[in-house]
Each structure stands twice: as C-alpha cells, then as structure tokens.
C-alpha positions in Angstrom: -20.8 -14.2 -26.4 -23.5 -12.7 -25.1 -24.4 -8.8 -24.7 -23.3 -9.1 -21.1 -20.3 -9.8 -21.8 -19.4 -7.1 -24.9 -20.6 -4.8 -22.8 -18.1 -5.7 -20.3 -14.6 -5.3 -22.9 -16.2 -2.2 -24.1 -15.0 0.0 -22.0 -11.7 -2.6 -21.4 -9.4 0.6 -20.5 -11.5 2.3 -17.4 -11.4 -1.7 -16.3 -7.9 -1.6 -16.5 -7.6 1.4 -15.0 -10.1 0.7 -12.1 -7.9 -3.0 -11.3 -4.1 -0.8 -11.4 -5.8 1.6 -8.8 -7.4 -1.0 -6.7 -4.3 -3.0 -7.0 -2.0 -0.2 -6.0 -4.5 1.2 -2.7 -4.3 -2.4 -2.0 -0.6 -2.4 -1.9 -0.3 0.7 -0.1 -2.6 -0.1 2.9 -0.6 -3.6 3.0 2.7 -1.9 3.4 1.1 0.7 6.2 -0.9 -1.9 7.7 3.0 -3.5 8.1 4.7 -0.5 8.7 2.6 0.0 11.7 2.5 -3.8 13.0 6.8 -2.8 12.9 6.3 0.5 15.2 4.0 -1.4 17.7 6.2 -4.0 18.2 9.3 -1.6 18.6 7.5 0.2 20.9 5.8 -3.3 22.9 9.9 -4.1 23.3 10.6 -1.0 24.4 8.0 -0.7 26.7 8.6 -3.7 28.6 12.7 -3.1 28.8 12.2 -0.1 30.7 9.7 -2.0 33.2 11.8 -4.5 33.8 14.4 -2.4 34.3 12.8 -0.4 36.9 11.8 -3.8 38.3 15.5 -4.5 39.0 16.4 -1.3 40.6 13.3 -1.7 42.9 14.5 -5.4 44.0 17.8 -4.3 44.2 17.3 -1.7 46.5 15.1 -3.2 48.6 17.2 -6.4 49.0 20.4 -3.8 49.7 17.6 -1.7 52.4 17.0 -5.6 54.2 21.1 -5.6 54.6 21.8 -2.2 56.0 18.5 -2.7 58.9 20.1 -6.0 60.4 23.5 -4.2 60.9 
C-alpha cells in the first residue's frame, strides 16, 4: 500500500463521520424537496379547482342573463 493509501485509513473514524453527516444531509434535503413538491402540487390543484369554479359560475350567470334578456 502506498503512503497515500495508508494516510487515508489513518483517520478512518473521521472519514466515516463525514460520510455519515453527508449521507444524513442528502436524506434531509431529499425529504425536504419531496415535501415542497407535494405542497406545490396541492396548491396548484386548489388554484385550478377554484379557477374552474369561477369559470362555471361566470358561464352559468351569462346563460341566465341571456335567457332573461330574450323574454
């Protein structure tokens, strides 16, 4: 083994600790990202459903006004 390779394993506990911290950070980031994506999808669904509801109300009121104007 070269001198460089043995240096790498000399501080194995610190290397393992850094790996654990990095892995934990990646997991937290992934969970946070998925959480934000789910919230964004829910908000988009709410906005679209309210927008469709307003469009239906406008069409219904427009049709009822046309019927009352004809008579």
